[in-house]
C-alpha positions as CSV (number, residue, x, y, z in Angstrom):
1,M,69.8,114.8,24.0
2,T,72.9,115.9,22.2
3,P,75.7,113.6,21.4
4,D,78.0,115.2,23.8
5,Q,75.4,115.0,26.7
6,Y,74.9,111.3,26.0
7,C,78.7,110.8,26.2
8,Q,79.0,112.9,29.4
9,D,76.0,110.9,31.1
10,K,77.8,107.6,30.0
11,A,81.0,108.6,31.7
12,A,79.5,110.1,34.8
13,K,77.2,107.1,35.4
14,S,80.2,104.5,35.0
15,G,81.7,105.9,38.3
16,S,85.1,105.3,37.0
17,S,88.1,107.0,38.4
18,F,89.1,108.1,35.0
19,Y,86.1,110.8,35.0
20,Y,87.8,112.6,37.9
21,S,90.9,113.4,35.6
22,F,88.6,114.7,32.9
23,L,87.3,117.5,35.2
24,F,90.6,119.4,35.0
25,L,90.9,119.7,31.2
26,P,89.9,122.5,28.8
27,P,86.4,122.0,27.3
28,P,87.7,120.8,23.7
29,Q,89.8,118.2,25.2
30,R,87.4,117.3,27.9
31,R,84.7,116.7,25.3
32,A,87.0,114.7,23.2
33,I,88.2,112.5,25.9
34,I,84.9,111.9,27.3
35,S,83.5,110.9,23.8
36,L,86.5,108.3,23.5
37,Y,85.8,107.1,26.9
38,A,82.2,106.7,26.1
39,F,83.0,104.6,23.1
40,C,85.2,102.3,25.2
41,R,82.4,101.9,27.7
42,E,79.9,101.2,24.8
43,V,82.1,98.2,23.2
44,D,82.9,96.9,26.7
45,D,79.3,96.9,27.6
46,V,78.6,94.7,24.6
47,V,80.9,91.9,25.8
48,D,79.9,92.3,29.6
49,E,76.2,92.6,29.2
50,T,75.3,90.3,26.3
51,Q,75.1,86.6,27.3
52,E,75.1,85.1,23.8
53,H,78.6,85.2,22.4
54,E,77.5,85.2,18.7
55,I,75.2,88.2,19.4
56,A,77.9,90.0,21.1
57,R,80.2,89.2,17.9
58,I,77.2,90.7,15.9
59,K,77.2,93.8,18.0
60,L,80.9,94.4,17.7
61,A,80.7,93.8,14.0
62,W,78.2,96.9,13.9
63,W,80.7,98.8,15.9
64,R,83.4,98.1,13.3
65,E,81.0,99.4,10.6
66,E,80.4,102.5,12.9
67,I,84.0,103.3,12.9
68,E,84.0,103.2,9.2
69,R,81.1,105.5,8.9
70,L,82.7,107.7,11.6
71,Y,85.7,108.3,9.1
72,T,83.1,109.2,6.5
73,G,81.1,111.5,8.3
74,T,78.0,109.3,8.4
75,A,78.0,107.9,12.0
76,E,74.8,106.7,13.4
77,H,75.4,106.2,17.2
78,M,75.2,109.2,19.6
79,V,78.9,108.2,20.5
80,G,79.9,107.9,16.9
81,K,78.4,111.5,16.2
82,A,80.3,112.8,19.1
83,L,83.5,111.3,17.9
84,Q,83.0,113.0,14.4
85,E,83.7,116.2,16.3
86,T,86.5,114.7,18.0
87,I,88.4,113.6,15.0
88,K,88.0,116.9,13.3
89,H,90.2,118.4,15.9
90,F,92.5,115.5,17.2
91,D,94.6,113.0,15.2
92,L,93.1,109.8,16.2
93,S,93.8,106.6,14.2
94,Q,91.0,104.5,12.8
95,G,93.0,101.4,13.3
96,H,93.3,102.4,17.1
97,F,89.5,102.3,17.3
98,I,89.4,98.9,15.5
99,E,92.2,97.6,17.8
100,I,90.1,98.4,21.0
101,I,87.2,96.4,19.4
102,D,89.6,93.4,18.6
103,G,90.6,93.7,22.5
104,M,86.9,93.6,23.5
105,E,86.4,90.6,21.3
106,M,89.3,88.8,23.0
107,D,87.0,88.4,26.0
108,L,84.7,86.2,23.9
109,D,87.6,84.2,22.4
110,Y,89.7,83.5,25.6
111,N,88.7,82.9,29.3
112,A,92.4,82.6,30.4
113,Y,95.8,83.6,29.3
114,P,98.6,80.8,29.5
115,T,101.5,83.6,30.1
116,F,102.0,87.2,30.8
117,K,103.2,87.6,27.2
118,A,99.8,86.3,25.9
119,L,97.9,88.6,28.4
120,S,100.1,91.6,27.3
121,L,98.3,91.6,23.8
122,Y,95.0,92.1,25.5
123,C,96.4,94.8,27.7
124,H,97.8,96.6,24.7
125,R,94.5,96.6,23.0
126,V,92.0,97.4,25.6
127,A,94.3,99.9,27.6
128,S,97.5,101.0,26.0
129,V,95.8,101.9,22.8
130,V,93.4,104.0,24.7
131,G,96.3,105.6,26.3
132,L,98.1,106.3,23.0
133,M,94.8,108.1,21.7
134,S,94.4,109.8,25.1
135,A,98.0,111.3,24.5
136,E,97.0,112.7,21.2
137,I,94.0,114.5,22.7
138,F,96.0,115.8,25.6
139,G,99.0,116.9,23.4
140,Y,102.7,116.3,23.4
141,Q,106.0,117.7,21.9
142,D,108.3,114.6,22.4
143,R,107.3,111.2,20.8
144,K,108.8,109.5,23.8
145,T,105.5,110.7,25.5
146,L,103.8,107.9,23.5
147,K,105.9,105.3,25.2
148,Y,104.8,106.7,28.4
149,A,101.3,106.5,27.4
150,H,101.6,102.8,26.5
151,A,103.3,101.8,29.6
152,L,100.8,103.6,31.8
153,G,98.0,101.9,30.0
154,M,99.5,98.6,31.0
155,A,99.9,99.8,34.6
156,F,96.0,100.8,34.6
157,Q,94.9,97.7,33.3
158,L,97.0,95.3,35.6
159,T,95.6,97.4,38.7
160,N,92.0,96.7,37.2
161,I,92.9,93.1,36.8
162,L,94.1,92.7,40.5
163,R,91.1,94.7,41.9
164,D,88.5,92.8,39.9
165,V,90.1,89.3,40.1
166,H,87.0,87.7,42.1
167,E,84.3,89.2,40.2
168,D,86.0,88.4,36.8
169,S,86.7,84.7,38.1
170,V,83.0,84.2,39.0
171,R,82.0,85.4,35.3
172,G,84.6,82.8,33.9
173,R,87.2,85.1,33.1
174,L,90.8,84.7,34.2
175,Y,93.5,87.6,33.6
176,I,96.2,86.3,35.9
177,P,98.5,84.1,33.8
178,L,98.0,80.3,34.3
179,D,101.6,79.7,34.5
180,E,101.8,82.2,37.4
181,L,99.0,80.5,39.3
182,E,101.0,77.2,39.0
183,R,104.2,78.9,40.2
184,F,102.6,80.1,43.4
185,G,100.6,77.0,44.0
186,V,96.9,78.6,43.4
187,T,94.1,76.9,41.7
188,T,91.4,78.7,39.6
189,D,88.8,77.5,41.9
190,E,90.4,79.3,44.7
191,L,90.0,82.6,43.0
192,M,86.2,82.0,43.1
193,E,86.5,81.8,47.0
194,N,86.2,84.5,49.6
195,R,89.3,83.6,51.4
196,T,93.0,84.8,51.2
197,S,95.7,82.1,51.7
198,E,99.2,82.8,52.0
199,N,99.8,81.7,48.4
200,I,97.2,83.8,47.3
201,R,98.7,86.7,49.0
202,A,102.0,86.1,47.4
203,L,100.5,85.8,44.0
204,F,98.5,89.0,44.2
205,K,101.6,90.9,45.7
206,F,103.4,89.8,42.5
207,Q,100.9,91.1,40.4
208,A,100.8,94.4,42.2
209,D,104.4,94.7,41.9
210,R,104.2,94.2,38.3
211,A,101.8,97.0,37.9
212,R,104.0,99.3,40.0
213,D,107.0,98.4,37.7
214,Y,104.8,99.7,34.7
215,Y,103.9,102.9,36.7
216,R,107.5,103.5,37.2
217,Q,108.4,102.9,33.6
218,A,105.7,105.3,32.6
219,F,107.0,108.0,34.8
220,D,110.4,107.6,33.6
221,L,109.6,107.8,30.0
222,L,107.7,111.1,30.4
223,P,109.7,114.0,29.3
224,D,109.4,117.3,31.5
225,C,108.1,119.3,28.7
226,D,104.9,117.0,28.2
227,R,104.1,116.6,32.0
228,H,101.7,119.5,31.9
229,P,99.7,118.5,28.7
230,Q,99.6,114.9,30.0
231,R,98.4,116.0,33.7
232,S,95.2,114.0,33.2
233,G,97.1,110.8,32.8
234,L,99.1,111.5,35.9
235,I,95.9,112.2,37.8
236,M,94.6,108.9,36.9
237,A,97.8,107.4,37.9
238,T,97.7,108.8,41.3
239,I,94.1,107.5,41.7
240,Y,94.8,104.0,40.6
241,R,98.2,104.0,42.5
242,A,96.1,104.9,45.7
243,I,93.9,101.8,44.9
244,L,97.0,99.6,44.6
245,D,98.0,101.2,48.2
246,E,94.8,100.2,49.5
247,I,94.8,96.7,48.3
248,E,98.4,96.3,49.9
249,R,97.4,97.8,53.1
250,D,94.3,95.4,53.3
251,G,96.6,92.3,52.8
252,Y,95.6,91.8,49.3
253,R,92.0,90.5,50.3
254,V,90.6,91.3,46.8
255,L,88.8,88.2,46.9
256,E,86.9,89.0,50.0
257,H,85.6,92.3,48.9
258,R,86.2,95.0,46.3
259,T,88.6,97.7,47.0
260,S,87.5,101.2,46.0
261,L,88.0,104.8,46.9
262,T,85.1,107.2,47.7
263,P,84.3,109.7,45.2
264,I,85.3,112.6,47.7
265,R,89.0,111.0,48.2
266,K,89.2,110.6,44.1
267,L,88.3,114.3,43.6
268,W,90.6,115.3,46.3
269,L,93.6,113.2,44.7
270,A,92.7,114.7,41.4
271,W,92.7,118.2,42.7
272,R,96.0,117.7,44.7
273,T,97.7,116.3,41.7
274,S,96.5,119.1,39.4
275,R,97.9,121.5,41.6
276,R,101.1,119.6,41.9
277,E,101.6,119.6,38.2
278,R,100.7,123.3,37.9
279,R,103.7,124.2,40.3
280,L,106.0,121.7,38.5
281,H,105.0,123.3,35.2
282,R,105.8,126.7,36.3
283,A,109.1,125.6,37.8
284,Y,109.9,123.9,34.4
285,L,109.0,127.2,32.5
286,K,111.0,129.3,34.8
287,Q,114.1,127.0,34.5
288,R,113.7,127.1,30.5
289,A,113.6,130.9,30.7
290,T,117.1,131.0,32.6
291,T,118.9,128.4,30.4
């Protein structure tokens, strides 16, 4: 198995919504983003699948060393070898890889966050930094696009937090800020139950509204000149916003069952968004030609 094949299998088996957005990229960008995604899956799996925290820290320390090897051309892991090709063609910061690992390690240090400000650092590291690296792979002309990528990463992570709140709570992790639980009169024990009170519904609506605010911020920040290069992010956003819509339509009953989209629906949303962005890009080029 080649490094690229390993990363491809890792991405495909994850069943993530992100995978569907990669399908519409040119091969060099597709290989690069899949190698980055495979790296994120590897370090995330370290934390999720290793019961002993100290062993997980040792494994994350190994990945820190692998990033050092990556930038000296001596990577050992299949993902590291795939990333060696990626960093030859795309300007990915070594520090950003380390920040992602730092974010994963926060799951070993914290099982709850007192405020949204405290949670924001975690979201930045595990999601917004990935957004910034993805923006480099997709390409951009205007540096304002990096602010878009950061906001979009926050929106994705907040969507994940709401969708997975029950599963995370059962595993002893809480990503909804404690001061917001108190404000809405919800206890941590209630998040492990399979019922949706009015207080819980109001709390979850508040979380969904915040995620939607970040999507709006991201779209407002994206310059027209970079919409087409960044279309994969827009495809992801379409799929993730559809998940939010489903959660809302279902009355925020995420404690009772996990909200998800079928693979066919994800593919259809990805295809539809890709077509829309092509039309918008042609209109943008036509407008530029006439001004």
